VOMAR-57614 format. One record per residue: x, y, z of N, C-alpha, C in turn; residue number from 1. Coordinates in steps of 0.2 Angstrom, whole numbers. Layout:
BEGIN
{atom {X,Y,Z},{X,Y,Z},{X,Y,Z},NUM}
...
// end
This chain:
BEGIN
{atom {4,-6,0},{0,0,0},{4,6,0},1}
{atom {2,11,-4},{6,17,-4},{5,22,2},2}
{atom {10,25,4},{9,30,9},{5,36,7},3}
{atom {4,41,11},{0,47,10},{3,51,4},4}
{atom {9,52,5},{13,57,0},{13,53,-7},5}
{atom {14,47,-7},{15,44,-13},{9,44,-17},6}
{atom {3,43,-14},{-4,43,-17},{-5,50,-21},7}
{atom {-2,55,-18},{-3,62,-21},{2,63,-26},8}
{atom {8,61,-26},{13,62,-31},{12,57,-37},9}
{atom {10,51,-36},{10,47,-41},{5,49,-47},10}
{atom {-1,52,-46},{-5,55,-51},{-1,60,-55},11}
{atom {3,64,-52},{6,70,-55},{11,67,-60},12}
{atom {15,62,-58},{20,59,-62},{18,55,-68},13}
{atom {12,52,-67},{9,48,-72},{5,52,-77},14}
{atom {3,58,-75},{-1,63,-80},{4,65,-86},15}
{atom {2,64,-92},{6,66,-98},{8,73,-98},16}
{atom {3,77,-96},{4,85,-97},{10,87,-92},17}
{atom {9,84,-86},{14,86,-81},{21,83,-82},18}
{atom {21,77,-85},{27,73,-86},{31,77,-92},19}
{atom {27,79,-97},{30,83,-102},{34,89,-100},20}
{atom {31,92,-95},{34,98,-92},{40,96,-88},21}
{atom {40,91,-84},{45,89,-79},{51,86,-82},22}
{atom {50,82,-87},{55,78,-90},{61,82,-93},23}
{atom {60,88,-96},{66,92,-98},{70,95,-92},24}
{atom {66,97,-87},{70,99,-81},{74,93,-78},25}
{atom {71,87,-78},{75,82,-75},{81,80,-79},26}
{atom {80,80,-86},{86,79,-90},{91,85,-89},27}
{atom {89,91,-89},{94,96,-88},{97,95,-81},28}
{atom {94,94,-76},{97,92,-69},{102,87,-70},29}
{atom {100,81,-73},{105,76,-74},{111,78,-78},30}
{atom {110,81,-83},{116,84,-87},{120,88,-83},31}
{atom {118,93,-80},{122,97,-75},{126,94,-70},32}
{atom {122,89,-67},{126,85,-62},{132,81,-65},33}
{atom {131,78,-71},{136,74,-74},{142,79,-76},34}
{atom {140,85,-79},{145,90,-81},{149,92,-75},35}
{atom {146,93,-70},{149,95,-64},{154,90,-61},36}
{atom {154,84,-63},{159,79,-61},{165,79,-65},37}
{atom {165,82,-71},{171,81,-75},{176,86,-73},38}
{atom {182,83,-74},{188,87,-71},{192,89,-77},39}
{atom {194,95,-78},{198,97,-84},{205,95,-84},40}
{atom {208,94,-90},{215,91,-90},{219,97,-88},41}
{atom {225,95,-84},{230,100,-82},{234,102,-88},42}
{atom {236,108,-89},{240,110,-95},{247,107,-94},43}
{atom {251,105,-99},{258,103,-98},{262,109,-96},44}
{atom {267,107,-92},{272,112,-89},{278,112,-94},45}
{atom {280,118,-95},{286,119,-99},{292,115,-97},46}
{atom {296,113,-101},{302,110,-99},{308,115,-97},47}
{atom {311,114,-91},{316,119,-89},{322,116,-91},48}
{atom {327,121,-92},{334,120,-94},{338,118,-87},49}
{atom {342,114,-88},{346,112,-82},{353,116,-82},50}
{atom {355,118,-88},{362,122,-88},{360,129,-87},51}
{atom {365,132,-84},{365,140,-83},{366,143,-90},52}
{atom {363,148,-91},{365,152,-98},{372,155,-98},53}
{atom {375,156,-92},{381,159,-92},{387,154,-90},54}
{atom {385,147,-91},{390,142,-90},{396,143,-94},55}
{atom {402,143,-91},{408,143,-94},{411,150,-94},56}
{atom {408,155,-91},{410,162,-91},{415,162,-85},57}
{atom {421,165,-86},{427,166,-81},{425,171,-76},58}
{atom {425,169,-70},{424,174,-64},{430,173,-60},59}
{atom {433,179,-58},{439,179,-53},{436,175,-47},60}
{atom {441,172,-44},{439,168,-37},{437,173,-32},61}
{atom {432,172,-29},{430,176,-23},{426,183,-25},62}
{atom {426,184,-32},{422,190,-34},{415,189,-35},63}
{atom {411,194,-34},{404,193,-36},{403,195,-43},64}
{atom {399,191,-46},{397,192,-53},{390,193,-54},65}
{atom {387,198,-57},{391,204,-59},{392,208,-54},66}
{atom {396,213,-55},{398,218,-50},{392,222,-48},67}
{atom {392,225,-42},{386,229,-40},{384,235,-45},68}
{atom {390,238,-47},{389,244,-52},{392,242,-58},69}
{atom {390,237,-61},{393,234,-67},{393,239,-73},70}
{atom {388,244,-74},{388,248,-79},{393,254,-79},71}
{atom {396,255,-73},{402,260,-73},{408,259,-77},72}
{atom {409,252,-78},{415,251,-82},{414,253,-90},73}
{atom {408,255,-92},{407,257,-99},{408,264,-99},74}
{atom {409,268,-94},{410,275,-94},{405,279,-98},75}
{atom {399,277,-98},{394,281,-102},{389,285,-97},76}
{atom {389,291,-98},{385,296,-94},{377,294,-94},77}
{atom {375,293,-100},{368,291,-101},{366,285,-98},78}
{atom {370,280,-98},{369,273,-95},{369,274,-87},79}
{atom {374,279,-85},{374,280,-78},{368,283,-75},80}
{atom {365,288,-79},{359,292,-77},{353,287,-77},81}
{atom {353,283,-82},{347,278,-83},{347,273,-77},82}
{atom {353,271,-75},{354,266,-69},{352,270,-63},83}
{atom {354,276,-62},{352,280,-56},{345,281,-55},84}
{atom {342,282,-61},{334,283,-61},{331,276,-59},85}
{atom {333,271,-62},{331,264,-61},{331,262,-53},86}
{atom {337,263,-51},{338,261,-44},{334,266,-39},87}
{atom {334,272,-41},{330,277,-36},{322,275,-36},88}
{atom {320,272,-42},{313,271,-42},{311,264,-41},89}
{atom {316,259,-40},{314,252,-39},{313,251,-31},90}
{atom {309,246,-30},{307,244,-23},{313,240,-20},91}
{atom {313,240,-13},{318,236,-10},{315,228,-11},92}
{atom {319,224,-9},{317,217,-9},{311,215,-5},93}
{atom {311,218,1},{305,217,6},{299,220,3},94}
{atom {300,226,0},{294,229,-3},{291,225,-9},95}
{atom {296,223,-13},{294,219,-19},{291,212,-17},96}
{atom {293,209,-11},{291,203,-9},{283,204,-6},97}
{atom {282,210,-3},{276,212,-1},{271,213,-7},98}
{atom {273,216,-12},{269,217,-18},{267,211,-21},99}
{atom {272,206,-21},{271,200,-25},{266,196,-21},100}
{atom {267,196,-14},{262,192,-10},{255,195,-11},101}
{atom {254,202,-11},{248,205,-12},{245,203,-19},102}
{atom {249,203,-24},{247,201,-31},{244,194,-31},103}
{atom {248,189,-27},{246,182,-27},{239,182,-23},104}
{atom {238,185,-18},{232,185,-14},{226,188,-19},105}
{atom {227,193,-23},{222,196,-27},{220,191,-32},106}
{atom {225,187,-35},{224,182,-40},{220,177,-37},107}
{atom {221,174,-31},{217,169,-28},{210,171,-26},108}
{atom {209,178,-24},{203,180,-23},{199,181,-30},109}
{atom {202,183,-35},{199,183,-42},{197,176,-44},110}
{atom {201,171,-43},{199,164,-45},{193,162,-40},111}
{atom {193,163,-34},{188,161,-30},{181,164,-32},112}
{atom {182,170,-34},{175,174,-36},{173,171,-42},113}
{atom {177,169,-47},{175,166,-53},{174,159,-53},114}
{atom {175,155,-48},{174,148,-47},{167,146,-50},115}
{atom {167,140,-52},{161,137,-54},{155,137,-48},116}
{atom {150,140,-50},{144,140,-45},{138,139,-49},117}
{atom {133,135,-46},{127,134,-49},{121,134,-44},118}
{atom {115,135,-46},{110,135,-42},{104,133,-46},119}
{atom {100,129,-44},{94,127,-48},{88,126,-43},120}
{atom {83,130,-45},{77,130,-41},{71,128,-45},121}
{atom {66,124,-43},{61,122,-47},{55,120,-43},122}
{atom {49,121,-46},{43,119,-42},{38,117,-47},123}
{atom {34,112,-45},{29,109,-49},{23,109,-44},124}
{atom {17,112,-46},{11,112,-42},{5,111,-47},125}
{atom {1,107,-44},{-5,106,-48},{-11,105,-43},126}
{atom {-16,109,-44},{-22,109,-40},{-28,107,-44},127}
{atom {-32,103,-41},{-39,101,-44},{-44,102,-39},128}
{atom {-47,108,-40},{-52,110,-35},{-58,104,-34},129}
{atom {-59,101,-39},{-65,96,-38},{-63,90,-34},130}
{atom {-56,88,-34},{-54,83,-30},{-52,85,-23},131}
{atom {-50,91,-22},{-48,94,-16},{-54,95,-12},132}
{atom {-59,98,-15},{-65,100,-11},{-70,94,-11},133}
{atom {-69,89,-14},{-73,83,-14},{-80,84,-19},134}
{atom {-79,88,-24},{-85,89,-28},{-86,84,-33},135}
// end
């Protein structure tokens, strides 16, 4: 014997008019559920080189290469001026690290905001006054 709720739902599901309306929504819900289970392929990572691009360059023992003011050996006033401007306007390593961390957090926030999200609401209702009122 069917319980109380099943007796009321069964006529709705067997009615051809209601079934024609409900079937596309059920198919859409199943398709979205299946699509939500798919995992996109990870992109291939580029191959990194093992050798240093400056391998084989002679460096005096105990010397730092390049020198801190490497451009001075060219004795070029314009190059000296450009390097002075670049050094004056460049951030320290601590500032650059803080900027980098802020940028990474901003990217993570943007990714979180654009993450996959879905919502589905539906309602089917059918009233027959003659059955409800006992007419």
